[in-house]
C-alpha positions, -999 to 999 in steps of 0.1 A, spaced: 361 -21 613 394 -10 613 405 -33 637 391 -63 619 405 -53 587 442 -49 604 434 -87 618 430 -100 584 453 -120 563 472 -102 533 446 -122 508 417 -112 524 430 -73 525 437 -79 489 400 -94 480 383 -65 502 403 -39 481 397 -54 447 359 -59 457 357 -23 468 378 -7 437 354 -33 414 322 -19 430 333 18 429 340 15 393 307 0 387 288 24 410 302 52 386 298 35 355 259 33 365 257 69 382 275 89 354 251 81 324 225 96 345 245 125 358 252 130 321 215 125 310 202 149 337 228 176 328 222 175 295 187 182 296 191 213 318 217 226 293 217 250 262 208 229 231 239 242 214 263 231 240 248 197 242 254 194 202 289 208 205 296 183 231 308 208 257 284 188 284 302 159 301 294 164 338 274 195 352 249 215 328 263 241 308 246 276 300 217 263 320 184 261 303 148 249 306 148 249 265 148 206 264 119 209 289 100 236 270 106 216 236 89 186 254 59 201 266 54 216 231 57 184 214 24 170 208 32 133 205 49 134 244 15 146 258 -5 117 234 21 89 246 21 103 283 -21 101 282 -18 66 271 10 54 295 -11 62 326 -41 47 309 -20 13 303 -5 18 337 -37 25 357 -60 -1 338 -32 -27 333 -18 -28 371 -57 -30 383 -62 -60 364 -26 -76 373 -32 -72 409 -67 -85 410 -57 -113 389 -25 -119 410 -47 -120 443 -76 -141 425 -46 -169 418 -27 -166 447 -51 -168 474 -65 -202 464 -29 -216 460 -21 -206 498 -48 -229 508 -42 -263 521 -75 -275 514 -76 -263 477 -78 -296 456 -57 -299 428 -34 -267 439 -5 -289 428 -18 -294 393 -24 -258 388 8 -248 402 27 -269 379 7 -254 350 15 -219 363 55 -230 365 51 -247 330 46 -210 315 76 -200 331 99 -222 310 79 -232 279 58 -207 261 43 -204 225 66 -173 214 63 -144 197 41 -156 164 18 -177 180 10 -149 207 5 -124 178 -18 -148 162 -36 -152 194 -39 -115 199 -54 -110 166 -77 -139 165 -94 -123 200 -95 -89 176 -74 -72 201 -48 -59 177 -47 -19 182 -65 -17 213 -63 -10 250 -68 -48 253 -39 -58 237 -16 -39 264 -33 -54 291 -48 -90 287 -14 -107 273 5 -93 302 -24 -98 330 -4 -124 352 33 -127 361 39 -160 377 67 -150 399 44 -123 414 18 -152 422 44 -173 438 54 -143 459 17 -136 470 10 -169 477 40 -175 499 30 -143 516 -4 -153 522 5 -186 535 31 -171 564 7 -143 573 -29 -157 572 -30 -182 599 -56 -208 592 -74 -200 627 -83 -168 610 -105 -183 584 -121 -208 609 -133 -180 629 -146 -159 601 -166 -190 584 -181 -196 622 -191 -160 619 -207 -168 583 -181 -153 559 -177 -170 529 -144 -172 510 -152 -141 488 -157 -120 517 -127 -133 538 -106 -124 505 -121 -90 503 -128 -79 538 -95 -98 556 -69 -110 534 -67 -77 513 -66 -55 545 -41 -77 566 -17 -77 529 -7 -42 528 31 -48 522 27 -77 495 1 -56 477 21 -26 473 55 -44 464 34 -63 437 14 -32 423 51 -15 424 62 -41 402 35 -43 377 32 -6 375 68 -1 367 64 -31 337 33 -16 325 48 19 327 80 8 308 62 -16 286 72 -7 247 77 -40 229 41 -52 231 28 -19 217 58 -19 190 41 -52 179 4 -49 188 -2 -13 180 -3 4 144 -22 36 152 2 64 165 -25 77 184 -23 48 208 15 48 214 27 48 247 53 73 259 78 44 259 73 40 222 73 76 214 106 78 233 120 49 212 112 63 181 130 94 188 162 78 206 165 49 181 148 62 149 153 98 158 121 102 144 111 137 155 86 159 135 104 196 139 73 212 132 62 203 165 91 220 180 89 255 193 114 282 182 118 302 150 110 280 118 133 298 99 164 287 124 168 255 111 201 247 130 184 256 163 157 234 157 180 205 150 199 209 180 164 209 198 157 175 185 189 164 204 180 180 235 147 167 233 159 132 238 177 138 271 145 161 286 122 132 277 142 107 293 142 127 324 106 132 322 96 96 313 115 85 346 99 109 373 62 92 375 83 63 391 106 80 411 74 100 427 58 68 436 88 50 449 93 65 483 55 58 490 61 23 484 99 18 496 91 11 532 69 -18 522 96 -34 500 115 -52 525 87 -67 543 67 -75 515 96 -91 495 114 -111 524 81 -127 536 70 -132 505 102 -148 490 104 -175 524 95 -208 515 63 -217 526 
């Protein structure tokens, strides 16, 4: 590396140095907010409010996490987010496989027409108001289905899965299975799915992350607070500063302390809301490279 760097021209060296400085600044600008939020969540509430925290926790405390656990809306939002994520991801993956596999078959009549219709929706959509009217006419407003059906399928993931099936499932395998009396549904269930672990893991992670972080549809379609997902609860706390101090722990007469807890609650809740995805990611990470690379290749 050093020898190659010495043999480079002045312009190349200058580009490398500027590029390294730019990436370093970009890395710090992304890393610092994460460190600050984690440090603030483990600091004393008065230290956070007074601005003493800038890098490491000040007077370390679990006061913020205790406040989160005592805040009832967090538990309601967490339960709803788990339901929306599990049910929504199951529907997403099933719909994606059912759409992608036929499109990967050479003998599927009219697959170019269906593919055009899929691609058309990526460029032209009805917009927010028609979507809202459609959900309302289907009587899905303020129901679990409003969080699942409108986002049941992502065309980009269908394309990735279709390409993976084309590259990984040979036609000879289908012919051999048909000779043994296997129909299309049995072939998909018993062979295609079992040979497609990497791509299924990738699209499951994509959909699960999208469902877990989904708050816009919840904001539009849900009216009842007991239906709110965790991200919408977090949005109300961060943007609207809408925290019911009566739900916070601590001495009711200590108003200043409870106001400080409102600020600390934000940082602790941000950390807690990201934990589920951080826990799941290591189990899926080993499939990411293989699944995405094969799925992204042009078939």
